[in-house]
N, CA, C and O atoms as CSV, one atom per row, in Angstrom:
chain,resi,resn,atom,element,x,y,z
A,1,MET,N,N,1.137,-8.151,-36.078
A,1,MET,CA,C,1.999,-7.065,-35.675
A,1,MET,C,C,1.196,-6.062,-34.849
A,1,MET,O,O,0.026,-5.814,-35.141
A,2,ASN,N,N,1.813,-5.489,-33.830
A,2,ASN,CA,C,1.137,-4.521,-32.975
A,2,ASN,C,C,1.055,-3.163,-33.652
A,2,ASN,O,O,1.968,-2.737,-34.358
A,3,ASP,N,N,-0.065,-2.500,-33.415
A,3,ASP,CA,C,-0.218,-1.138,-33.928
A,3,ASP,C,C,0.627,-0.186,-33.093
A,3,ASP,O,O,0.812,-0.410,-31.897
A,4,PRO,N,N,1.136,0.865,-33.705
A,4,PRO,CA,C,1.913,1.841,-32.942
A,4,PRO,C,C,1.026,2.548,-31.921
A,4,PRO,O,O,-0.163,2.765,-32.156
A,5,VAL,N,N,1.618,2.898,-30.799
A,5,VAL,CA,C,0.908,3.647,-29.757
A,5,VAL,C,C,1.668,4.939,-29.499
A,5,VAL,O,O,2.879,5.003,-29.709
A,6,PRO,N,N,0.960,5.966,-29.045
A,6,PRO,CA,C,1.641,7.224,-28.743
A,6,PRO,C,C,2.703,7.016,-27.663
A,6,PRO,O,O,2.518,6.228,-26.736
A,7,ILE,N,N,3.806,7.729,-27.798
A,7,ILE,CA,C,4.897,7.574,-26.830
A,7,ILE,C,C,4.441,7.955,-25.428
A,7,ILE,O,O,4.922,7.384,-24.449
A,8,SER,N,N,3.523,8.908,-25.316
A,8,SER,CA,C,3.031,9.305,-23.991
A,8,SER,C,C,2.359,8.134,-23.285
A,8,SER,O,O,2.471,7.994,-22.068
A,9,GLN,N,N,1.667,7.301,-24.039
A,9,GLN,CA,C,1.007,6.131,-23.456
A,9,GLN,C,C,2.048,5.117,-22.984
A,9,GLN,O,O,1.886,4.509,-21.925
A,10,SER,N,N,3.088,4.936,-23.745
A,10,SER,CA,C,4.151,4.010,-23.352
A,10,SER,C,C,4.901,4.513,-22.133
A,10,SER,O,O,5.281,3.732,-21.261
A,11,LEU,N,N,5.112,5.813,-22.076
A,11,LEU,CA,C,5.867,6.390,-20.961
A,11,LEU,C,C,5.109,6.324,-19.642
A,11,LEU,O,O,5.727,6.295,-18.578
A,12,ASP,N,N,3.782,6.300,-19.695
A,12,ASP,CA,C,3.002,6.209,-18.459
A,12,ASP,C,C,3.420,4.995,-17.637
A,12,ASP,O,O,3.623,5.102,-16.427
A,13,GLY,N,N,3.548,3.859,-18.281
A,13,GLY,CA,C,3.957,2.642,-17.574
A,13,GLY,C,C,5.356,2.750,-17.012
A,13,GLY,O,O,5.622,2.282,-15.905
A,14,VAL,N,N,6.248,3.362,-17.762
A,14,VAL,CA,C,7.627,3.533,-17.291
A,14,VAL,C,C,7.662,4.440,-16.069
A,14,VAL,O,O,8.321,4.123,-15.079
A,15,VAL,N,N,6.961,5.561,-16.131
A,15,VAL,CA,C,6.947,6.505,-15.014
A,15,VAL,C,C,6.350,5.852,-13.773
A,15,VAL,O,O,6.876,6.026,-12.673
A,16,LYS,N,N,5.271,5.111,-13.930
A,16,LYS,CA,C,4.663,4.431,-12.785
A,16,LYS,C,C,5.641,3.458,-12.142
A,16,LYS,O,O,5.703,3.357,-10.917
A,17,SER,N,N,6.398,2.749,-12.954
A,17,SER,CA,C,7.343,1.774,-12.402
A,17,SER,C,C,8.500,2.455,-11.684
A,17,SER,O,O,9.093,1.864,-10.781
A,18,LEU,N,N,8.832,3.674,-12.062
A,18,LEU,CA,C,9.928,4.397,-11.409
A,18,LEU,C,C,9.524,5.009,-10.081
A,18,LEU,O,O,10.382,5.293,-9.246
A,19,ARG,N,N,8.257,5.213,-9.877
A,19,ARG,CA,C,7.783,5.852,-8.649
A,19,ARG,C,C,7.988,4.982,-7.420
A,19,ARG,O,O,8.130,5.500,-6.312
A,20,GLY,N,N,8.005,3.706,-7.596
A,20,GLY,CA,C,8.156,2.820,-6.451
A,20,GLY,C,C,6.837,2.621,-5.731
A,20,GLY,O,O,5.786,3.038,-6.217
A,21,PRO,N,N,6.895,1.990,-4.581
A,21,PRO,CA,C,5.669,1.678,-3.849
A,21,PRO,C,C,5.047,2.930,-3.249
A,21,PRO,O,O,5.732,3.923,-3.003
A,22,SER,N,N,3.759,2.870,-3.021
A,22,SER,CA,C,3.069,3.996,-2.409
A,22,SER,C,C,3.443,4.100,-0.934
A,22,SER,O,O,3.923,3.144,-0.324
A,23,ARG,N,N,3.214,5.265,-0.391
A,23,ARG,CA,C,3.461,5.484,1.036
A,23,ARG,C,C,2.601,4.532,1.875
A,23,ARG,O,O,3.038,4.028,2.909
A,24,LYS,N,N,1.369,4.300,1.406
A,24,LYS,CA,C,0.468,3.382,2.111
A,24,LYS,C,C,1.051,1.968,2.148
A,24,LYS,O,O,0.996,1.300,3.181
A,25,ALA,N,N,1.610,1.514,1.025
A,25,ALA,CA,C,2.189,0.167,0.978
A,25,ALA,C,C,3.380,0.055,1.915
A,25,ALA,O,O,3.512,-0.928,2.645
A,26,VAL,N,N,4.242,1.056,1.896
A,26,VAL,CA,C,5.426,1.025,2.762
A,26,VAL,C,C,5.011,1.047,4.227
A,26,VAL,O,O,5.516,0.257,5.024
A,27,SER,N,N,4.096,1.946,4.589
A,27,SER,CA,C,3.676,2.003,5.990
A,27,SER,C,C,2.922,0.741,6.381
A,27,SER,O,O,2.979,0.321,7.537
A,28,GLY,N,N,2.212,0.127,5.431
A,28,GLY,CA,C,1.517,-1.122,5.720
A,28,GLY,C,C,2.476,-2.244,6.050
A,28,GLY,O,O,2.258,-2.989,7.006
A,29,VAL,N,N,3.533,-2.373,5.270
A,29,VAL,CA,C,4.517,-3.436,5.517
A,29,VAL,C,C,5.255,-3.183,6.822
A,29,VAL,O,O,5.327,-4.070,7.673
A,30,PHE,N,N,5.800,-1.990,6.989
A,30,PHE,CA,C,6.624,-1.711,8.161
A,30,PHE,C,C,5.783,-1.529,9.424
A,30,PHE,O,O,6.197,-1.937,10.509
A,31,GLY,N,N,4.614,-0.925,9.289
A,31,GLY,CA,C,3.771,-0.674,10.450
A,31,GLY,C,C,2.991,-1.877,10.936
A,31,GLY,O,O,2.655,-1.954,12.117
A,32,ARG,N,N,2.698,-2.810,10.058
A,32,ARG,CA,C,1.880,-3.967,10.426
A,32,ARG,C,C,2.664,-5.269,10.350
A,32,ARG,O,O,2.070,-6.346,10.296
A,33,TRP,N,N,3.989,-5.182,10.344
A,33,TRP,CA,C,4.836,-6.361,10.176
A,33,TRP,C,C,4.536,-7.436,11.215
A,33,TRP,O,O,4.326,-8.596,10.862
A,34,VAL,N,N,4.514,-7.062,12.488
A,34,VAL,CA,C,4.273,-8.049,13.552
A,34,VAL,C,C,2.883,-8.663,13.393
A,34,VAL,O,O,2.715,-9.869,13.571
A,35,ASP,N,N,1.891,-7.843,13.060
A,35,ASP,CA,C,0.538,-8.368,12.845
A,35,ASP,C,C,0.513,-9.368,11.692
A,35,ASP,O,O,-0.199,-10.371,11.747
A,36,ALA,N,N,1.286,-9.092,10.661
A,36,ALA,CA,C,1.271,-9.941,9.464
A,36,ALA,C,C,2.019,-11.248,9.661
A,36,ALA,O,O,1.570,-12.294,9.191
A,37,VAL,N,N,3.161,-11.204,10.352
A,37,VAL,CA,C,4.004,-12.406,10.435
A,37,VAL,C,C,4.009,-13.066,11.805
A,37,VAL,O,O,4.435,-14.213,11.934
A,38,GLY,N,N,3.546,-12.365,12.823
A,38,GLY,CA,C,3.584,-12.904,14.179
A,38,GLY,C,C,4.883,-12.539,14.879
A,38,GLY,O,O,5.907,-12.301,14.239
A,39,GLN,N,N,4.824,-12.498,16.197
A,39,GLN,CA,C,5.974,-12.061,16.990
A,39,GLN,C,C,7.184,-12.977,16.835
A,39,GLN,O,O,8.316,-12.497,16.765
A,40,GLN,N,N,6.960,-14.288,16.780
A,40,GLN,CA,C,8.089,-15.220,16.676
A,40,GLN,C,C,8.907,-14.960,15.410
A,40,GLN,O,O,10.136,-14.920,15.466
A,41,VAL,N,N,8.242,-14.785,14.287
A,41,VAL,CA,C,8.957,-14.494,13.042
A,41,VAL,C,C,9.563,-13.095,13.107
A,41,VAL,O,O,10.712,-12.902,12.710
A,42,ALA,N,N,8.805,-12.121,13.601
A,42,ALA,CA,C,9.293,-10.737,13.671
A,42,ALA,C,C,10.526,-10.599,14.557
A,42,ALA,O,O,11.326,-9.683,14.366
A,43,ASP,N,N,10.684,-11.499,15.521
A,43,ASP,CA,C,11.880,-11.467,16.372
A,43,ASP,C,C,13.154,-11.773,15.585
A,43,ASP,O,O,14.250,-11.436,16.033
A,44,HIS,N,N,13.025,-12.403,14.427
A,44,HIS,CA,C,14.193,-12.839,13.658
A,44,HIS,C,C,14.233,-12.316,12.220
A,44,HIS,O,O,15.258,-12.417,11.546
A,45,VAL,N,N,13.128,-11.764,11.763
A,45,VAL,CA,C,13.008,-11.315,10.375
A,45,VAL,C,C,12.445,-9.899,10.380
A,45,VAL,O,O,11.438,-9.627,11.033
A,46,ARG,N,N,13.104,-8.994,9.644
A,46,ARG,CA,C,12.574,-7.630,9.583
A,46,ARG,C,C,12.575,-7.134,8.144
A,46,ARG,O,O,13.474,-7.451,7.365
A,47,PRO,N,N,11.553,-6.351,7.801
A,47,PRO,CA,C,11.522,-5.775,6.455
A,47,PRO,C,C,12.533,-4.637,6.366
A,47,PRO,O,O,12.661,-3.846,7.301
A,48,VAL,N,N,13.246,-4.551,5.255
A,48,VAL,CA,C,14.208,-3.462,5.090
A,48,VAL,C,C,13.902,-2.588,3.883
A,48,VAL,O,O,14.301,-1.424,3.848
A,49,LYS,N,N,13.198,-3.132,2.889
A,49,LYS,CA,C,12.921,-2.335,1.693
A,49,LYS,C,C,11.760,-2.949,0.925
A,49,LYS,O,O,11.631,-4.169,0.821
A,50,LEU,N,N,10.931,-2.080,0.397
A,50,LEU,CA,C,9.866,-2.500,-0.508
A,50,LEU,C,C,10.117,-1.790,-1.825
A,50,LEU,O,O,9.992,-0.568,-1.916
A,51,ASP,N,N,10.470,-2.556,-2.841
A,51,ASP,CA,C,10.804,-2.002,-4.152
A,51,ASP,C,C,9.815,-2.562,-5.158
A,51,ASP,O,O,9.862,-3.741,-5.507
A,52,ALA,N,N,8.919,-1.700,-5.618
A,52,ALA,CA,C,7.801,-2.120,-6.453
A,52,ALA,C,C,7.011,-3.162,-5.660
A,52,ALA,O,O,6.435,-2.821,-4.627
A,53,ARG,N,N,6.966,-4.394,-6.098
A,53,ARG,CA,C,6.227,-5.425,-5.358
A,53,ARG,C,C,7.165,-6.509,-4.848
A,53,ARG,O,O,6.761,-7.652,-4.631
A,54,VAL,N,N,8.429,-6.126,-4.663
A,54,VAL,CA,C,9.431,-7.039,-4.101
A,54,VAL,C,C,9.791,-6.539,-2.709
A,54,VAL,O,O,10.265,-5.415,-2.541
A,55,LEU,N,N,9.562,-7.382,-1.724
A,55,LEU,CA,C,9.893,-7.051,-0.342
A,55,LEU,C,C,11.245,-7.663,-0.002
A,55,LEU,O,O,11.459,-8.862,-0.185
A,56,VAL,N,N,12.147,-6.833,0.492
A,56,VAL,CA,C,13.454,-7.311,0.937
A,56,VAL,C,C,13.396,-7.409,2.453
A,56,VAL,O,O,13.056,-6.444,3.137
A,57,VAL,N,N,13.733,-8.590,2.971
A,57,VAL,CA,C,13.767,-8.788,4.420
A,57,VAL,C,C,15.162,-9.216,4.835
A,57,VAL,O,O,15.925,-9.778,4.049
A,58,GLU,N,N,15.472,-8.936,6.085
A,58,GLU,CA,C,16.762,-9.321,6.646
A,58,GLU,C,C,16.496,-10.273,7.802
A,58,GLU,O,O,15.600,-10.043,8.614
A,59,VAL,N,N,17.271,-11.331,7.870
A,59,VAL,CA,C,17.133,-12.314,8.939
A,59,VAL,C,C,18.395,-12.315,9.786
A,59,VAL,O,O,19.471,-11.947,9.315
A,60,ASP,N,N,18.255,-12.732,11.043
A,60,ASP,CA,C,19.400,-12.699,11.952
A,60,ASP,C,C,20.197,-13.993,11.975
A,60,ASP,O,O,21.189,-14.100,12.696
A,61,ASP,N,N,19.767,-14.980,11.189
A,61,ASP,CA,C,20.456,-16.267,11.181
A,61,ASP,C,C,20.143,-16.972,9.861
A,61,ASP,O,O,19.016,-16.882,9.375
A,62,PRO,N,N,21.107,-17.667,9.276
A,62,PRO,CA,C,20.846,-18.371,8.013
A,62,PRO,C,C,19.676,-19.359,8.086
A,62,PRO,O,O,18.987,-19.571,7.089
A,63,ALA,N,N,19.451,-19.956,9.241
A,63,ALA,CA,C,18.326,-20.886,9.376
A,63,ALA,C,C,16.998,-20.172,9.136
A,63,ALA,O,O,16.063,-20.760,8.592
A,64,TRP,N,N,16.916,-18.912,9.538
A,64,TRP,CA,C,15.695,-18.148,9.302
A,64,TRP,C,C,15.521,-17.813,7.831
A,64,TRP,O,O,14.392,-17.647,7.368
A,65,ALA,N,N,16.605,-17.711,7.094
A,65,ALA,CA,C,16.491,-17.489,5.645
A,65,ALA,C,C,15.756,-18.660,5.006
A,65,ALA,O,O,14.889,-18.470,4.154
A,66,THR,N,N,16.105,-19.859,5.419
A,66,THR,CA,C,15.430,-21.053,4.912
A,66,THR,C,C,13.968,-21.056,5.327
A,66,THR,O,O,13.089,-21.369,4.524
A,67,GLN,N,N,13.709,-20.709,6.575
A,67,GLN,CA,C,12.338,-20.679,7.085
A,67,GLN,C,C,11.481,-19.686,6.294
A,67,GLN,O,O,10.335,-19.980,5.953
A,68,VAL,N,N,12.044,-18.514,6.007
A,68,VAL,CA,C,11.292,-17.506,5.256
A,68,VAL,C,C,10.955,-18.012,3.858
A,68,VAL,O,O,9.877,-17.724,3.339
A,69,LYS,N,N,11.855,-18.754,3.253
A,69,LYS,CA,C,11.571,-19.317,1.924
A,69,LYS,C,C,10.310,-20.186,1.970
A,69,LYS,O,O,9.474,-20.127,1.068
A,70,PHE,N,N,10.184,-20.992,3.026
A,70,PHE,CA,C,9.000,-21.837,3.174
A,70,PHE,C,C,7.754,-21.022,3.510
A,70,PHE,O,O,6.649,-21.367,3.093
A,71,LEU,N,N,7.938,-19.937,4.267
A,71,LEU,CA,C,6.812,-19.121,4.713
A,71,LEU,C,C,6.388,-18.052,3.711
A,71,LEU,O,O,5.372,-17.387,3.916
A,72,THR,N,N,7.144,-17.875,2.634
A,72,THR,CA,C,6.879,-16.783,1.695
A,72,THR,C,C,5.421,-16.706,1.234
A,72,THR,O,O,4.845,-15.621,1.306
A,73,PRO,N,N,4.794,-17.778,0.769
A,73,PRO,CA,C,3.392,-17.653,0.334
A,73,PRO,C,C,2.469,-17.175,1.462
A,73,PRO,O,O,1.562,-16.377,1.229
A,74,THR,N,N,2.702,-17.662,2.670
A,74,THR,CA,C,1.885,-17.261,3.814
A,74,THR,C,C,2.126,-15.800,4.161
A,74,THR,O,O,1.176,-15.061,4.419
A,75,ILE,N,N,3.388,-15.373,4.170
A,75,ILE,CA,C,3.708,-13.978,4.482
A,75,ILE,C,C,3.071,-13.048,3.453
A,75,ILE,O,O,2.498,-12.021,3.816
A,76,ILE,N,N,3.166,-13.398,2.182
A,76,ILE,CA,C,2.571,-12.571,1.128
A,76,ILE,C,C,1.063,-12.458,1.327
A,76,ILE,O,O,0.504,-11.367,1.217
A,77,GLU,N,N,0.409,-13.567,1.615
A,77,GLU,CA,C,-1.044,-13.554,1.831
A,77,GLU,C,C,-1.403,-12.731,3.062
A,77,GLU,O,O,-2.366,-11.965,3.042
A,78,ARG,N,N,-0.630,-12.889,4.134
A,78,ARG,CA,C,-0.910,-12.154,5.381
A,78,ARG,C,C,-0.669,-10.656,5.222
A,78,ARG,O,O,-1.413,-9.854,5.787
A,79,LEU,N,N,0.347,-10.266,4.470
A,79,LEU,CA,C,0.565,-8.835,4.215
A,79,LEU,C,C,-0.620,-8.244,3.462
A,79,LEU,O,O,-1.028,-7.110,3.712
A,80,HIS,N,N,-1.160,-9.021,2.547
A,80,HIS,CA,C,-2.327,-8.552,1.802
A,80,HIS,C,C,-3.555,-8.459,2.708
A,80,HIS,O,O,-4.274,-7.460,2.674
A,81,SER,N,N,-3.796,-9.484,3.509
A,81,SER,CA,C,-5.011,-9.498,4.325
A,81,SER,C,C,-4.941,-8.561,5.528
A,81,SER,O,O,-5.967,-8.002,5.917
A,82,THR,N,N,-3.777,-8.372,6.124
A,82,THR,CA,C,-3.690,-7.512,7.309
A,82,THR,C,C,-3.332,-6.072,6.993
A,82,THR,O,O,-3.743,-5.161,7.713
A,83,ALA,N,N,-2.567,-5.851,5.920
A,83,ALA,CA,C,-2.094,-4.497,5.624
A,83,ALA,C,C,-2.547,-3.994,4.257
A,83,ALA,O,O,-2.294,-2.840,3.910
A,84,GLY,N,N,-3.211,-4.842,3.481
A,84,GLY,CA,C,-3.666,-4.425,2.161
A,84,GLY,C,C,-2.543,-4.176,1.172
A,84,GLY,O,O,-2.690,-3.384,0.242
A,85,VAL,N,N,-1.422,-4.852,1.372
A,85,VAL,CA,C,-0.231,-4.638,0.552
A,85,VAL,C,C,-0.066,-5.798,-0.426
A,85,VAL,O,O,-0.176,-6.964,-0.049
A,86,GLU,N,N,0.198,-5.462,-1.680
A,86,GLU,CA,C,0.440,-6.466,-2.718
A,86,GLU,C,C,1.943,-6.684,-2.870
A,86,GLU,O,O,2.663,-5.790,-3.315
A,87,VAL,N,N,2.408,-7.861,-2.502
A,87,VAL,CA,C,3.809,-8.244,-2.661
A,87,VAL,C,C,3.832,-9.483,-3.543
A,87,VAL,O,O,3.063,-10.418,-3.324
A,88,ASP,N,N,4.710,-9.493,-4.537
A,88,ASP,CA,C,4.827,-10.642,-5.433
A,88,ASP,C,C,5.968,-11.568,-5.050
A,88,ASP,O,O,5.937,-12.764,-5.342
A,89,GLN,N,N,6.973,-11.007,-4.396
A,89,GLN,CA,C,8.201,-11.769,-4.148
A,89,GLN,C,C,8.855,-11.256,-2.870
A,89,GLN,O,O,8.746,-10.077,-2.533
A,90,ILE,N,N,9.532,-12.152,-2.165
A,90,ILE,CA,C,10.310,-11.769,-0.987
A,90,ILE,C,C,11.752,-12.170,-1.224
A,90,ILE,O,O,12.053,-13.324,-1.529
A,91,GLU,N,N,12.631,-11.206,-1.081
A,91,GLU,CA,C,14.075,-11.436,-1.201
A,91,GLU,C,C,14.652,-11.454,0.211
A,91,GLU,O,O,14.406,-10.541,0.999
A,92,VAL,N,N,15.411,-12.484,0.524
A,92,VAL,CA,C,15.932,-12.669,1.879
A,92,VAL,C,C,17.430,-12.396,1.909
A,92,VAL,O,O,18.187,-12.866,1.059
A,93,ARG,N,N,17.834,-11.625,2.911
A,93,ARG,CA,C,19.256,-11.364,3.141
A,93,ARG,C,C,19.585,-11.722,4.582
A,93,ARG,O,O,18.782,-11.502,5.490
A,94,VAL,N,N,20.772,-12.275,4.780
A,94,VAL,CA,C,21.227,-12.592,6.137
A,94,VAL,C,C,22.042,-11.411,6.638
A,94,VAL,O,O,22.999,-10.986,5.991
A,95,ASP,N,N,21.657,-10.883,7.796
A,95,ASP,CA,C,22.383,-9.777,8.425
A,95,ASP,C,C,23.571,-10.374,9.162
A,95,ASP,O,O,23.432,-10.849,10.290
A,96,ARG,N,N,24.711,-10.351,8.544
A,96,ARG,CA,C,25.919,-10.975,9.125
A,96,ARG,C,C,26.361,-10.284,10.408
A,96,ARG,O,O,26.977,-10.915,11.267
A,97,ARG,N,N,26.059,-9.004,10.550
A,97,ARG,CA,C,26.458,-8.273,11.767
A,97,ARG,C,C,25.721,-8.789,12.995
A,97,ARG,O,O,26.267,-8.810,14.098
A,98,ASN,N,N,24.476,-9.205,12.792
A,98,ASN,CA,C,23.657,-9.651,13.920
A,98,ASN,C,C,23.376,-11.143,13.878
A,98,ASN,O,O,22.461,-11.618,14.551
A,99,ALA,N,N,24.142,-11.885,13.103
A,99,ALA,CA,C,23.898,-13.326,12.980
A,99,ALA,C,C,24.062,-14.026,14.319
A,99,ALA,O,O,24.693,-13.514,15.244
A,100,ARG,N,N,23.488,-15.184,14.392
A,100,ARG,CA,C,23.518,-16.051,15.567
A,100,ARG,C,C,22.514,-15.634,16.634
A,100,ARG,O,O,22.834,-15.551,17.819
A,101,GLY,N,N,21.287,-15.374,16.176
A,101,GLY,CA,C,20.182,-15.284,17.113
A,101,GLY,C,C,19.917,-13.943,17.753
A,101,GLY,O,O,19.125,-13.879,18.694
A,102,ALA,N,N,20.531,-12.866,17.299
A,102,ALA,CA,C,20.204,-11.559,17.850
A,102,ALA,C,C,18.785,-11.214,17.420
A,102,ALA,O,O,18.455,-11.290,16.237
A,103,LYS,N,N,17.958,-10.839,18.368
A,103,LYS,CA,C,16.556,-10.583,18.055
A,103,LYS,C,C,16.365,-9.176,17.517
A,103,LYS,O,O,17.028,-8.232,17.948
A,104,TYR,N,N,15.435,-9.050,16.558
A,104,TYR,CA,C,15.091,-7.748,16.004
A,104,TYR,C,C,13.970,-7.098,16.798
A,104,TYR,O,O,13.934,-5.875,16.933
A,105,GLY,N,N,13.065,-7.897,17.320
A,105,GLY,CA,C,11.846,-7.373,17.931
A,105,GLY,C,C,12.002,-6.900,19.260
A,105,GLY,O,O,11.037,-6.438,19.868
């Protein structure tokens, strides 16, 4: 059985999780996106939100949603190496308003 811990210690983790990503992480993802993923991917995929360590991206075509699924490990590694950002997961959304090849870049 676990020993009881002070509530202040337990609340520290909760408060940290509510703060969301740091300004550095957000600027790293959005500011270095093209460097991290390359122009070809950036033309069709754009970051829209970083929530904790989950990056939400929007794609301009359903085919790119599939492509991002395959590229996820590479994108996560590149975000870390080029922008110093820790991302655990990428959530993909299709932008229906701009579907069918409208470029983001």
